[in-house]
C-alpha positions in Angstrom: 38.8 -123.3 185.7 38.9 -120.5 188.1 38.2 -121.6 191.7 37.5 -119.7 194.9 38.7 -120.7 198.4 36.1 -122.5 200.6 33.2 -120.2 201.1 32.6 -118.3 204.3 29.5 -118.7 206.4 28.0 -115.2 206.3 24.6 -113.7 205.8 25.3 -112.6 202.2 26.4 -116.1 201.1 23.5 -117.8 203.0 21.0 -115.4 201.2 22.5 -116.3 197.8 22.1 -120.0 198.7 18.4 -119.5 199.8 17.7 -118.2 196.2 18.5 -121.6 194.8 15.2 -123.6 194.7 16.8 -126.8 195.8 18.2 -125.2 198.9 15.1 -123.2 200.0 14.2 -125.8 202.6 17.5 -125.7 204.4 17.8 -124.0 207.7 20.4 -121.3 208.1 22.7 -123.6 210.2 22.6 -126.2 207.4 23.4 -123.6 204.7 26.3 -122.5 206.8 27.6 -126.1 206.9 27.1 -126.4 203.2 29.1 -123.2 202.6 32.1 -124.4 204.6 32.3 -127.4 202.2 31.8 -125.3 199.0 33.8 -123.4 196.4 32.7 -121.4 193.5 34.1 -122.7 190.2 34.0 -120.9 186.8 34.5 -122.9 183.6 35.0 -121.8 180.0 33.2 -123.3 177.0 34.1 -126.9 176.5 36.0 -127.3 179.8 35.4 -130.6 181.5 33.7 -130.3 184.9 33.3 -134.1 185.6 35.1 -136.8 183.6 33.5 -140.2 183.1 35.3 -142.9 185.2 36.8 -140.4 187.7 36.4 -140.9 191.5 36.4 -137.3 192.7 34.2 -136.3 195.7 32.5 -133.2 194.3 28.8 -132.4 194.1 27.7 -129.5 192.0 24.9 -126.9 191.9 24.6 -125.0 188.6 24.6 -121.2 189.3 24.8 -119.9 185.8 25.4 -121.1 182.3 24.8 -124.5 180.8 26.3 -128.0 181.0 26.4 -130.9 178.5 26.3 -134.5 179.8 27.8 -137.2 177.6 28.5 -140.9 178.0 30.9 -142.9 175.9 31.2 -139.8 173.6 27.4 -139.5 173.0 25.5 -136.5 174.3 22.7 -137.6 176.6 21.4 -134.3 177.8 21.9 -130.7 178.8 21.1 -128.7 181.9 20.7 -125.0 182.1 18.4 -124.4 185.1 19.9 -122.4 188.0 20.2 -124.5 191.1 20.2 -127.9 189.3 22.3 -130.5 191.0 24.7 -132.7 189.1 27.4 -135.2 190.2 25.1 -136.7 192.9 25.2 -140.3 191.6 28.9 -140.7 192.5 28.1 -139.3 196.0 25.2 -141.7 196.6 26.6 -145.0 195.2 30.4 -144.4 195.6 31.0 -145.8 192.1 33.1 -144.0 189.4 31.6 -141.1 187.5 29.0 -142.4 185.0 29.2 -139.6 182.5 31.3 -136.6 181.4 29.9 -133.1 182.1 31.3 -130.1 180.2 30.6 -126.4 180.2 28.6 -124.9 177.4 29.7 -121.3 177.3 30.9 -119.7 180.4 29.5 -121.7 183.4 29.6 -121.1 187.1 28.9 -123.8 189.7 29.0 -124.2 193.4 31.2 -127.3 194.1 30.6 -129.1 197.4 33.5 -131.2 198.7 31.7 -134.2 200.1 35.0 -135.7 201.3 35.6 -132.8 203.7 33.2 -134.2 206.4 35.5 -132.9 209.1 34.7 -129.3 208.0 31.0 -130.0 208.4 31.2 -132.1 211.6 33.4 -129.8 213.6 30.5 -128.5 215.6 26.9 -129.3 216.2 25.1 -132.3 217.7 24.8 -135.7 216.0 21.1 -135.0 215.3 22.0 -131.7 213.6 24.5 -133.6 211.4 21.9 -136.3 210.6 19.2 -133.7 209.8 21.7 -132.0 207.4 22.6 -135.2 205.6 18.9 -136.3 205.4 18.0 -133.0 203.8 20.8 -133.3 201.3 19.6 -136.8 200.4 16.1 -135.6 200.1 17.3 -133.1 197.5 19.1 -135.9 195.7 15.9 -138.0 195.7 13.7 -135.1 194.3 16.1 -134.4 191.4 16.6 -138.1 190.6 12.8 -138.6 190.6 12.4 -135.7 188.1 15.1 -137.1 185.9 13.7 -140.6 186.1 10.3 -139.3 185.0 11.9 -137.5 182.0 13.8 -140.6 181.1 10.6 -142.6 181.2 9.0 -140.1 178.9 11.9 -140.4 176.5 11.8 -144.2 176.6 8.1 -144.2 175.7 8.7 -141.7 172.9 11.5 -143.9 171.5 9.4 -147.1 171.8 6.6 -145.4 169.8 9.0 -144.4 167.1 10.3 -147.9 166.9 6.7 -149.2 166.6 6.0 -146.7 163.8 9.2 -147.7 162.0 8.2 -151.4 162.2 4.8 -150.6 160.8 6.1 -148.6 158.0 8.5 -151.4 156.9 5.6 -153.9 156.5 
């Protein structure tokens, strides 16, 4: 993995963040706070980004490339859409990582250090901090809703296949 230093709050970096669909609703101030918590990480094919069972504080935005998600050695999905969030479950529930995430090909992510709260809260009012956190959780909720809908679709498809298999065995 190649990792940058924490990003600087400048116009160029803020404009890059605004191009990420999940971040388009952030105000410039909030994007600046997010930048101060973030690093750019580049991974090579097969390199582990998140390891199942770990307790690290990082949240990720996929900037380029593709990731593979696996649990207990079984692939459960892939993500290749720019701006997609991953690693958010650990941040929300404080439990260990539920899956392993690996790079497929060269992959670049923005990694947000959610343990570095002092970097975010060094300035600004309590309301600004709360607005920032609420917007971050809204993004989490939107992505989790999309993923839950996809999981429901997969579950229905699997149930239909089981029903067909049962009928064909009779």
